[in-house]
C-alpha positions in Angstrom: 46.9 136.3 118.3 50.7 135.7 118.3 52.7 132.6 118.7 55.8 132.0 120.6 58.8 130.8 118.2 60.0 127.4 119.3 63.4 127.1 120.7 66.3 124.8 119.2 65.4 121.2 119.6 68.7 119.6 118.6 72.5 120.7 118.0 73.6 118.4 115.7 77.4 118.6 115.3 79.3 117.3 112.1 83.0 116.5 112.1 85.5 117.3 109.6 85.5 113.8 108.0 81.8 113.4 108.3 80.8 115.3 105.3 78.0 113.2 104.0 74.5 113.5 103.3 73.4 110.2 104.8 75.4 110.8 108.1 73.5 109.6 111.2 73.8 112.8 112.9 71.6 114.4 110.1 69.1 111.7 109.9 65.5 113.0 110.7 66.9 116.6 111.0 64.2 119.3 111.3 65.1 122.5 109.4 62.9 124.6 111.5 64.2 123.5 114.9 67.7 122.1 114.3 71.1 123.8 114.1 74.1 122.0 112.6 77.3 123.0 114.2 80.7 122.6 112.3 83.8 124.3 113.6 87.5 124.5 112.2 89.8 124.1 115.2 93.3 124.2 115.9 93.3 121.3 117.9 92.1 119.1 114.8 95.0 120.9 112.5 97.8 120.3 114.8 97.3 117.0 117.2 99.7 116.1 114.3 101.2 118.6 112.0 99.2 117.6 109.1 100.4 118.0 105.5 99.1 121.3 104.0 97.0 119.6 101.4 95.4 117.6 103.9 94.3 120.8 105.7 93.3 122.4 102.8 91.1 119.5 101.8 89.5 119.1 105.2 88.8 122.8 105.5 87.6 123.3 102.0 85.5 120.2 102.3 83.9 121.6 105.3 83.2 124.9 104.0 81.5 123.5 100.7 79.5 120.8 103.2 78.0 123.8 105.1 76.9 125.5 101.9 75.5 122.3 100.6 73.6 122.0 104.0 72.3 125.8 103.7 70.8 125.1 100.4 68.8 122.4 101.8 67.5 124.9 104.0 69.3 123.8 107.2 70.7 126.3 109.5 74.6 125.9 109.9 76.4 127.5 112.9 79.8 127.6 111.4 82.9 128.6 113.2 85.6 129.6 111.1 89.4 129.2 112.3 90.3 132.7 112.3 87.0 133.5 114.3 88.5 135.3 117.4 86.1 133.7 119.7 86.9 130.4 118.4 88.1 128.1 121.4 90.0 125.8 119.1 88.8 122.5 120.4 85.5 120.4 119.5 84.4 120.3 123.1 85.0 123.9 123.7 82.9 125.1 120.4 80.1 122.5 121.4 79.9 124.1 124.8 79.7 127.8 123.2 77.1 126.6 120.8 75.0 125.2 123.9 75.2 128.3 125.5 74.1 130.3 122.3 71.2 128.3 121.0 70.0 126.3 124.4 69.1 123.2 122.6 67.2 120.6 124.3 69.7 118.0 123.2 72.9 117.5 121.4 73.5 114.7 118.6 76.5 113.8 117.2 78.0 110.7 114.9 80.8 108.9 117.0 84.1 109.9 115.6 86.3 107.7 113.5 89.5 108.2 115.9 89.8 106.9 119.4 90.9 110.1 121.2 88.1 112.1 119.8 85.4 109.6 121.0 87.0 109.4 124.4 86.3 113.1 124.6 83.0 112.8 123.4 81.7 110.7 126.2 82.1 113.3 128.5 80.4 115.8 126.6 76.9 115.4 128.5 78.5 115.7 131.7 80.4 119.0 130.5 77.2 120.5 128.8 74.8 119.7 131.5 72.3 118.7 128.7 71.2 115.4 127.0 73.8 114.0 124.6 73.2 111.1 122.1 76.4 109.8 120.3 75.2 107.6 117.4 77.0 105.1 115.3 78.7 105.9 112.0 76.7 104.0 109.7 78.6 104.9 106.6 80.5 101.8 106.7 79.5 98.2 105.5 80.6 96.7 108.6 79.3 97.9 111.8 81.6 97.7 114.7 79.3 95.0 116.6 79.2 93.2 113.7 82.9 93.2 113.5 83.2 92.1 117.0 80.9 89.1 116.2 82.8 88.0 113.3 86.2 88.3 115.4 84.6 86.5 118.3 86.3 83.2 119.3 88.8 83.2 116.3 92.5 82.2 116.7 93.5 84.5 114.0 91.9 87.7 112.0 92.8 87.2 108.4 91.5 89.9 106.4 91.0 87.3 103.5 88.0 85.4 105.5 86.4 88.6 106.5 86.6 89.8 103.1 84.4 86.7 101.6 81.8 87.3 104.5 81.5 91.1 103.4 81.3 89.5 99.5 78.5 87.4 100.4 76.7 89.7 103.1 76.5 92.5 100.3 76.1 90.2 97.3 79.1 91.9 95.4 80.8 89.9 92.5 78.7 86.8 93.7 77.3 84.2 91.6 74.8 82.8 93.8 76.6 81.9 96.9 80.0 81.4 94.8 82.5 84.3 93.9 82.1 85.6 90.4 84.7 83.7 88.1 85.3 80.8 90.5 87.8 82.4 92.7 87.3 84.7 95.7 91.1 86.6 95.0 93.1 87.4 91.8 95.7 89.1 93.7 98.4 86.4 92.0 97.4 88.3 88.5 97.9 91.8 89.8 101.7 91.8 90.2 103.0 92.5 86.7 105.9 95.0 85.9 104.5 97.8 83.6 106.0 98.0 79.9 107.7 101.7 79.7 105.5 102.3 76.8 102.4 102.5 78.5 100.9 105.9 79.3 98.0 105.8 82.0 95.3 108.3 81.4 95.7 111.4 83.1 93.7 111.7 86.3 91.0 114.5 86.5 91.9 117.5 88.3 89.8 120.3 90.4 90.7 123.8 89.9 90.3 125.6 93.5 87.0 128.0 93.6 86.8 131.0 95.8 86.5 128.8 98.7 89.0 126.8 98.3 91.5 129.6 97.5 90.5 131.3 100.9 91.4 128.1 102.6 94.8 127.8 100.9 95.5 131.4 101.9 94.5 130.6 105.3 96.6 127.5 105.6 99.6 129.4 104.3 98.8 132.2 107.0 98.3 129.8 110.0 100.3 126.5 109.0 103.1 127.9 106.6 105.4 125.6 108.5 104.0 122.4 108.2 105.4 119.6 105.9 104.4 119.9 102.0 102.8 122.4 99.8 99.6 123.8 98.7 101.0 124.4 95.2 98.7 123.1 92.3 96.0 121.6 95.0 93.4 119.9 92.8 91.8 117.1 95.1 87.8 116.9 95.2 86.3 118.8 97.6 82.6 118.3 96.9 80.4 115.2 96.5 79.9 116.2 92.9 83.8 116.4 92.4 84.4 113.2 93.9 81.6 111.5 91.8 83.4 112.7 88.8 86.9 111.4 90.0 85.3 108.1 90.6 83.5 107.7 87.3 87.1 108.7 85.4 88.5 106.1 87.4 86.0 103.2 86.5 85.8 104.2 82.9 89.4 105.1 82.2 91.9 103.5 84.8 90.2 100.5 86.3 90.9 98.3 83.3 94.3 98.9 83.9 94.5 98.6 87.5 94.6 95.2 88.5 98.0 94.2 86.2 99.8 97.1 87.4 98.5 98.1 90.7 101.7 97.0 92.4 104.0 98.7 90.0 106.2 101.8 90.9 107.0 104.5 88.3 109.5 107.7 89.0 107.9 110.8 88.7 104.3 109.2 88.4 102.6 107.9 91.6 99.3 107.7 90.2 99.5 105.4 87.4 96.3 103.4 87.3 95.3 104.0 90.8 91.8 105.2 91.8 92.5 108.6 93.8 89.4 108.1 95.8 90.7 107.4 99.2 90.5 111.1 100.3 87.0 111.5 99.0 85.9 108.3 100.6 87.6 108.9 104.0 86.2 112.6 104.1 82.6 111.4 103.5 82.2 112.6 100.0 82.0 109.2 98.5 80.0 106.0 99.8 81.7 102.9 99.9 78.9 100.8 98.6 78.5 103.1 95.5 82.0 102.7 94.8 82.1 99.2 95.0 79.0 98.9 92.7 80.4 101.3 90.1 83.5 98.9 89.9 81.1 95.9 89.6 79.5 97.4 86.8 82.4 98.0 85.0 83.0 94.2 85.1 79.6 93.1 83.9 79.5 95.8 81.2 82.8 94.5 79.8 84.7 97.8 80.7 87.2 96.1 83.1 88.6 92.4 83.6 87.8 90.7 86.7 90.8 90.7 88.4 91.1 94.4 88.0 87.7 94.8 89.7 88.1 92.1 92.4 91.5 93.8 93.4 89.9 97.0 93.5 87.0 95.8 95.7 89.0 93.9 97.8 90.6 97.3 99.1 87.2 99.1 99.7 84.9 96.2 100.7 87.5 94.0 102.5 90.8 95.8 103.5 89.3 99.3 104.5 86.3 97.7 106.4 88.7 95.1 108.1 91.4 97.8 109.2 88.8 100.0 111.0 87.5 96.8 112.8 90.8 95.9 114.0 91.6 99.3 115.2 88.6 99.5 117.3 88.4 96.0 118.7 92.3 96.7 120.0 92.3 100.4 121.0 93.9 102.1 123.0 96.3 99.2 123.5 97.1 98.7 119.9 98.6 102.2 119.9 101.4 101.1 122.0 102.2 97.8 120.5 106.0 97.4 119.5 106.4 93.5 119.0 109.6 93.9 117.5 111.0 96.4 120.2 111.8 98.9 117.1 113.4 102.3 118.6 115.7 104.0 116.2 114.5 107.4 115.6 112.9 108.5 112.1 115.7 109.6 110.0 115.5 113.3 108.4 115.2 111.9 104.6 111.8 111.1 105.5 111.0 114.7 105.5 113.5 116.1 102.9 113.8 113.0 100.4 117.7 113.7 100.4 119.2 110.5 100.3 121.0 108.5 97.9 118.2 105.6 97.6 116.3 106.8 94.5 113.3 104.8 95.8 113.3 106.6 99.0 113.9 110.2 97.3 111.2 109.4 94.8 108.5 108.4 97.4 109.4 111.3 99.8 109.2 113.8 96.9 105.8 112.4 95.7 104.5 112.7 99.2 105.7 116.2 99.9 104.2 117.5 96.8 101.0 115.5 96.4 100.2 114.3 100.1 99.7 111.1 98.3 101.7 107.8 97.4 100.0 104.4 96.3 100.0 101.5 98.5 102.8 99.9 97.4 105.0 102.9 97.7 104.1 103.4 101.0 104.3 99.6 102.1 107.1 98.3 100.2 109.4 101.4 100.4 108.9 103.7 103.3 107.3 101.2 105.3 109.6 98.4 104.2 112.6 100.4 105.2 111.2 101.3 108.6 110.4 97.8 109.2 114.3 96.6 108.1 115.8 99.4 110.0 113.9 99.2 113.2 112.4 102.6 113.3 110.2 103.7 116.3 106.5 102.6 115.5 105.5 105.9 117.4 107.6 107.9 115.1 106.7 106.2 111.8 103.1 106.0 113.0 103.0 109.8 113.2 105.0 110.2 109.9 102.2 108.7 108.0 99.3 110.5 109.9 101.3 113.8 109.0 102.1 113.3 105.3 99.2 111.5 103.6 95.7 113.6 103.0 93.6 110.2 103.2 95.3 109.4 106.6 93.2 109.4 109.7 94.1 107.2 112.8 91.7 104.4 112.3 92.8 103.8 109.0 96.7 104.7 109.5 97.5 102.8 112.3 96.6 99.4 111.6 98.2 100.0 108.3 101.4 101.4 109.6 101.7 99.4 113.1 100.2 96.1 111.8 100.7 95.8 108.1 104.1 97.8 107.7 106.0 97.3 110.8 104.6 94.0 112.1 104.7 95.9 115.5 101.2 94.3 116.4 103.3 91.0 116.6 100.7 89.5 113.7 97.1 90.6 114.6 96.8 91.6 111.2 99.7 90.2 109.0 100.8 86.8 109.0 104.3 87.5 108.6 106.5 90.9 108.4 106.6 92.3 104.7 110.2 92.4 104.6 111.7 92.7 101.2 115.2 93.2 99.8 116.5 95.6 96.7 115.5 92.6 94.2 111.7 93.1 94.8 111.9 97.3 94.2 113.9 96.5 91.3 111.3 94.0 90.0 108.3 96.2 90.8 109.7 99.5 89.7 111.8 101.6 87.7 113.7 103.3 90.6 116.9 101.1 90.5 118.5 101.8 87.1 119.4 105.8 88.1 120.0 104.8 91.6 123.4 105.3 93.3 123.2 101.9 94.8 123.0 98.5 92.9 120.1 96.1 93.8 122.4 93.1 92.9 125.1 94.1 95.3 124.6 93.4 99.2 128.0 94.6 100.7 130.5 97.0 99.2 130.1 100.7 98.6 127.4 100.5 95.7 125.4 97.8 97.5 121.8 98.4 97.8 120.9 99.4 101.5 117.9 97.2 101.5 119.8 94.1 100.9 122.1 94.0 103.9 119.2 95.3 106.0 117.1 92.8 104.9 119.3 89.9 106.1 120.3 92.0 109.1 116.4 92.1 109.9 116.3 88.4 109.6 119.2 87.6 111.8 118.1 90.3 114.7 114.5 88.5 114.6 115.4 84.8 113.7 114.3 83.8 117.2 111.5 85.7 117.3 110.2 84.8 113.7 110.9 81.1 114.0 107.9 79.5 114.6 106.3 81.6 111.5 105.7 79.0 108.7 105.9 81.8 106.4 109.2 83.0 107.3 110.6 79.5 107.0 112.3 80.0 103.7 114.2 83.2 104.2 115.2 81.9 107.7 116.5 78.4 106.4 118.6 80.4 104.0 119.9 82.5 106.4 120.9 79.6 108.4 122.7 77.9 105.3 124.8 81.1 104.8 128.2 81.2 105.7 129.2 82.8 108.7 131.5 85.1 107.2 128.8 86.3 104.7 126.4 87.0 107.5 129.0 89.1 109.6 129.7 91.0 106.4 126.1 91.9 105.7 125.5 92.8 109.3 128.7 95.0 109.0 127.4 96.3 106.0 123.9 97.2 108.1 125.6 98.7 111.1 127.8 101.1 109.0 124.8 102.2 107.0 122.6 102.9 110.0 125.4 104.4 112.1 126.3 107.1 109.2 122.4 107.6 108.9 121.8 108.1 112.8 124.7 110.9 112.5 122.5 112.6 110.0 124.8 111.7 107.0 123.3 111.6 103.4 123.1 107.9 103.0 
């Protein structure tokens, strides 16, 4: 007696940033009857011209995850980039897979980015078979939970969301009160790092044969993209990501709090975690990260200000920006509250500028596809805010250049936090700063061609005049903002001649920048 083999029950699609064992699309998988589809497609590699290291990270991570599934006995239909039959779109590869396998249904976890989720909503009609799109349960706050928290609130401040998340997940809590008696230790995390302190070297992961093949593929197909693949060493497997997390918790977390805002020439890492690429790719779980940091405090390995500051970024900020993104899309991506229209200057790509801080951060970014959060916010973001750069172009730049950037996390951080283009949905004020802040929180200014103590003249730091020009341009718009009262009052008390000189200094600088001169 013979039996007829059962057909494919479910085609389960896994996207490039969904490399997680507990992904909802993989829940309850039947290795005997289900197939996992993964596809390397040009559309996802080029919707912006991603940094080469970002492409290597995602494509190598995908190939390693596919092998991880195969070792579990799961059948993986993996479409490589250079497969001649590749349609180079996610929808196209889903439709081809439906033709090959004739499944009873298609299953996928909703994408993190609005544009893909919109496309996925039409997959059932396109394929003609039942298609189920599942919530992404890898986050600590579901989108429905966030909407419930936001409903009826006049302002959506992260601090209050963060406190609720601490309570909900019982992290750094003493009963119903915060551990140590305070919710937030940010005031202790703004110190200038002494020159003699040498942070532990972060672990690096040498490319294996899979990653080496991906590096070659990226050079063949995306050789003209921003950045370099030289010295690629990012984690591309869950095991490597776990090692990176453990090293941070045991070796660098103790110094993270005091100096997390400091910037040093030639060392973008300092005491930072370097886990964001793994977290956003799906190789690490946010709760695992938070619990590991919490244990470091309870075991005496790291002080509370460091642990709380780090957990706030993962449990608070990351979950919050995702909620803001989905609560406000697609309109959020069109917001330009300050009516900024200046084009992005070339030095954001080349680093060719006399401003040492900008040159340092752009060079770090080009080489590493990484810069830490203060470099992003208070150097490249601050300049873009003060100079009135077009949010669309700034948005695209951040999405291109950083290996941990996906639209759901990048756009609110840029449009909301850095540029105030959302009009205050996220931030209670524009994060504008003069050269004094950069001088206080970095070693960039000493060797710079510009003097942070001068506001006008050929040696004056451009950030100084830009800062006061920004205040003057937007005085009416920001006049009702309580947190802007002090600088606006200072501006009001300035001699008219001084204000005119500052604005003339800015006009000359921006005109030279717009002409393409090295400024």
